[in-house]
C-alpha positions as CSV (number, residue, x, y, z in Angstrom):
1,M,71.7,-131.9,55.8
2,T,75.4,-131.2,56.1
3,Q,77.2,-128.7,53.9
4,S,79.0,-131.5,52.1
5,G,75.6,-133.1,51.3
6,Q,74.3,-129.9,50.0
7,H,77.3,-129.5,47.6
8,T,76.8,-133.1,46.4
9,M,73.1,-132.4,45.6
10,I,73.9,-129.2,43.8
11,W,76.5,-130.9,41.7
12,H,74.1,-133.6,40.8
13,L,71.5,-131.0,39.8
14,H,73.9,-129.1,37.7
15,R,75.1,-132.4,36.2
16,G,71.5,-133.3,35.4
17,G,70.8,-129.9,33.9
18,W,73.8,-130.0,31.6
19,L,72.9,-133.5,30.6
20,G,69.3,-132.4,29.9
21,L,70.5,-129.5,27.8
22,A,73.0,-131.8,26.0
23,W,70.2,-134.3,25.3
24,I,67.9,-131.6,23.9
25,F,70.7,-130.1,21.8
26,F,71.7,-133.5,20.3
27,A,68.0,-134.3,19.7
28,M,67.6,-131.1,17.7
29,V,70.7,-131.5,15.6
30,P,69.4,-134.3,13.3
31,A,66.2,-132.3,12.8
32,L,68.3,-129.2,11.9
33,L,70.5,-131.2,9.6
34,V,67.6,-132.8,7.9
35,A,65.8,-129.5,7.5
36,Q,69.0,-127.9,6.1
37,S,69.6,-130.9,3.9
38,D,66.0,-130.7,2.6
39,T,66.3,-127.0,1.9
40,E,69.5,-127.5,0.0
41,A,68.0,-130.4,-1.9
42,I,65.0,-128.3,-2.8
43,Q,67.1,-125.5,-3.9
44,K,69.2,-127.8,-6.0
45,M,66.1,-129.3,-7.5
46,D,64.8,-125.9,-8.4
47,T,68.0,-124.9,-10.0
48,V,68.1,-128.1,-12.0
49,S,64.5,-127.6,-13.0
50,V,65.1,-124.1,-14.2
51,K,68.2,-125.0,-16.1
52,G,66.5,-127.9,-17.7
53,K,63.6,-125.7,-18.8
54,W,65.4,-122.6,-20.0
55,L,69.0,-123.5,-20.8
56,H,70.0,-125.8,-23.6
57,P,73.7,-126.3,-23.2
58,K,75.4,-127.6,-26.3
59,K,79.0,-128.8,-26.7
60,Q,80.6,-126.8,-29.4
61,G,84.2,-126.4,-30.4
62,L,85.9,-123.1,-30.3
63,Y,86.1,-122.9,-34.1
64,D,82.9,-124.7,-35.0
65,I,80.9,-123.1,-37.8
66,A,77.2,-122.6,-37.6
67,S,75.4,-125.4,-39.6
68,A,72.4,-123.3,-40.7
69,P,73.3,-119.7,-41.6
70,E,70.5,-117.3,-42.1
71,S,69.0,-117.0,-45.5
72,P,69.6,-113.8,-47.5
73,N,67.1,-111.1,-46.6
74,I,66.5,-107.3,-46.6
75,N,65.0,-106.0,-43.4
76,G,63.6,-109.5,-42.7
77,F,62.1,-109.9,-46.2
78,Y,63.2,-113.2,-47.6
79,A,61.4,-113.6,-51.0
80,L,64.1,-111.8,-52.9
81,Q,64.2,-113.9,-56.0
82,L,61.4,-113.2,-58.5
83,L,62.8,-115.2,-61.5
84,D,65.9,-117.4,-61.6
85,E,66.2,-120.8,-63.2
86,E,62.7,-122.0,-64.1
87,L,59.5,-121.1,-65.9
88,G,56.9,-122.7,-63.7
89,Q,53.3,-122.0,-62.7
90,Q,54.5,-118.7,-61.2
91,V,55.2,-117.2,-64.6
92,W,52.5,-116.3,-67.2
93,I,52.6,-114.6,-70.6
94,S,50.0,-113.1,-73.0
95,K,48.2,-115.8,-74.9
96,E,48.9,-114.4,-78.4
97,P,52.0,-116.4,-79.6
98,K,52.2,-114.2,-82.7
99,C,52.8,-111.2,-80.5
100,V,55.0,-112.6,-77.7
101,Q,57.0,-115.7,-76.9
102,I,59.0,-116.8,-74.0
103,K,61.2,-119.9,-73.5
104,K,63.9,-121.1,-71.1
105,E,67.4,-121.7,-72.5
106,S,70.6,-123.0,-71.1
107,G,74.0,-121.5,-71.6
108,I,76.2,-118.8,-70.2
109,A,73.6,-117.2,-67.9
110,Q,74.2,-114.2,-65.6
111,K,73.3,-116.5,-62.7
112,G,73.1,-120.3,-62.6
113,N,72.7,-122.2,-65.9
114,N,69.4,-120.9,-67.4
115,Y,67.9,-117.7,-68.7
116,I,64.8,-116.9,-70.7
117,R,64.5,-115.6,-74.3
118,L,61.8,-113.0,-74.6
119,T,60.6,-112.2,-78.1
120,W,57.7,-109.8,-78.9
121,D,56.1,-107.8,-81.7
122,K,53.0,-105.9,-80.6
123,I,52.4,-104.0,-83.8
124,G,53.2,-106.7,-86.3
125,G,51.1,-109.2,-84.3
126,G,48.2,-106.8,-84.1
127,C,47.8,-107.1,-80.3
128,T,46.4,-104.4,-78.1
129,W,48.3,-105.5,-74.9
130,I,51.1,-107.9,-74.4
131,G,53.2,-108.7,-71.4
132,M,54.2,-111.3,-68.7
133,G,53.8,-111.7,-65.0
134,I,55.6,-113.4,-62.1
135,G,53.7,-114.5,-59.0
136,W,56.9,-115.3,-57.2
137,D,57.1,-117.1,-53.8
138,N,54.3,-119.5,-55.0
139,W,51.8,-116.6,-55.4
140,Q,51.7,-115.9,-51.7
141,P,51.0,-112.3,-50.5
142,K,54.3,-110.5,-50.2
143,D,54.8,-107.6,-47.8
144,I,57.4,-105.3,-49.4
145,S,56.4,-102.2,-47.4
146,G,59.4,-102.7,-45.1
147,I,62.0,-102.6,-48.0
148,R,60.7,-99.7,-50.1
149,E,63.5,-97.5,-48.9
150,A,66.1,-100.2,-48.6
151,A,65.9,-102.3,-51.8
152,R,65.9,-102.1,-55.6
153,L,64.4,-104.2,-58.3
154,S,67.2,-105.7,-60.4
155,F,67.5,-107.8,-63.5
156,Q,70.0,-108.6,-66.2
157,F,69.4,-108.6,-69.9
158,K,71.3,-109.1,-73.1
159,S,70.3,-107.8,-76.5
160,T,70.3,-110.3,-79.4
161,S,70.9,-107.5,-81.9
162,D,72.4,-104.0,-82.2
163,T,69.1,-102.3,-82.7
164,I,67.8,-101.9,-79.1
165,R,68.8,-98.6,-77.5
166,S,66.4,-98.9,-74.6
167,L,63.7,-101.3,-73.3
168,P,60.1,-100.5,-74.3
169,F,58.7,-101.6,-71.0
170,A,56.4,-100.6,-68.3
171,I,56.7,-102.3,-64.9
172,A,54.1,-102.8,-62.2
173,F,53.4,-104.5,-58.9
174,E,49.8,-105.8,-58.4
175,D,48.3,-106.4,-55.0
176,Y,45.6,-108.9,-54.1
177,T,42.8,-106.4,-54.5
178,G,43.7,-106.1,-58.2
179,A,45.2,-102.6,-57.9
180,Q,48.4,-102.1,-60.0
181,C,51.2,-99.6,-59.4
182,W,52.8,-98.8,-62.7
183,L,56.2,-97.2,-63.5
184,G,57.4,-96.3,-67.0
185,F,60.8,-97.5,-68.0
186,S,63.6,-95.0,-68.5
187,S,67.1,-95.5,-70.0
188,K,68.5,-94.0,-66.8
189,L,67.6,-97.2,-65.1
190,I,70.1,-99.1,-67.3
191,T,73.4,-99.1,-65.4
192,T,75.7,-99.9,-68.4
193,P,75.5,-99.6,-72.2
194,I,73.3,-102.2,-74.0
195,S,75.4,-104.8,-75.7
196,N,74.6,-108.1,-77.4
197,G,77.9,-109.5,-76.1
198,S,77.5,-109.0,-72.3
199,W,74.8,-108.9,-69.7
200,T,73.5,-105.4,-68.8
201,E,71.9,-104.6,-65.4
202,V,68.6,-102.7,-64.8
203,S,68.3,-101.2,-61.3
204,I,65.1,-99.6,-60.1
205,P,64.8,-98.4,-56.5
206,L,61.5,-99.5,-55.0
207,S,61.0,-96.0,-53.7
208,M,60.3,-94.9,-57.3
209,F,57.0,-96.9,-57.4
210,P,54.1,-94.6,-56.4
211,F,52.0,-97.1,-54.5
212,E,49.9,-94.5,-52.8
213,S,49.0,-92.7,-56.1
214,F,47.8,-96.0,-57.6
215,K,46.1,-97.1,-54.3
216,T,48.2,-100.3,-54.3
217,D,48.9,-102.0,-51.0
218,P,52.7,-102.9,-50.8
219,S,52.0,-105.1,-47.8
220,M,50.1,-107.8,-49.9
221,I,51.7,-107.9,-53.3
222,K,50.5,-110.6,-55.6
223,Q,52.7,-110.4,-58.7
224,F,55.2,-108.5,-60.8
225,I,54.0,-107.4,-64.3
226,L,56.1,-106.5,-67.3
227,Q,54.2,-104.7,-70.2
228,L,55.9,-104.8,-73.6
229,E,55.6,-102.2,-76.3
230,A,56.9,-102.1,-80.0
231,D,59.0,-105.1,-80.8
232,G,62.3,-106.7,-79.8
233,E,64.1,-109.7,-78.5
234,I,66.3,-110.0,-75.4
235,L,67.7,-112.6,-73.0
236,I,66.7,-111.9,-69.5
237,D,67.9,-113.4,-66.2
238,N,68.0,-113.0,-62.4
239,I,65.0,-110.8,-61.7
240,C,65.4,-110.1,-58.0
241,F,65.5,-107.6,-55.1
242,K,68.9,-106.3,-54.0
243,P,69.9,-103.9,-51.2
244,L,70.5,-100.3,-52.2
């Protein structure tokens, strides 16, 4: 074979080799593109799936106001209102009407439109015990253990005469075992002078109630009890828990 022929054969071999390599390369490109496309698609699908599961985007204007603000609470305790507008099945009173009476009235209340008129005469009626109770929050067990250092029992009252100088009360919380934690009333708990022309607030820190001494469980309170002594008549309204 001549030298010219050898060069021609080598050129053809090189040409065939490059063509073969080119063919292999172009054959692999679609597979690579498909694999890359599949990977990107899977990644996109994963991203969409995660977003769809965990994120809940919502269109909201810059100055939009939240539609459902959180209800008033103290350390996560929400059953703050013991007595407000109504005398329903959550309220009971001693059965001796000659010793104690309670009724709802409408007028210039401390809160809302209604208040209650409480009239009692323990001695004149010849009763050994008179009082009332409130099983607020539909008599459900109430856990007030978390607010003992952060809340106070508050209510407003108005005297119907000029004779009352203090309130002859004793106050208790009863748990669902029947144990009752009692606290005697003191005039120091009255924040302003008693008057028959304006509402006066009573404020009692919950830390004053000796639950441990009376073996009363503050984590499952059943009701609030008010024991009445002597005689008197007051208007009373808005029995509730307030922050200290």
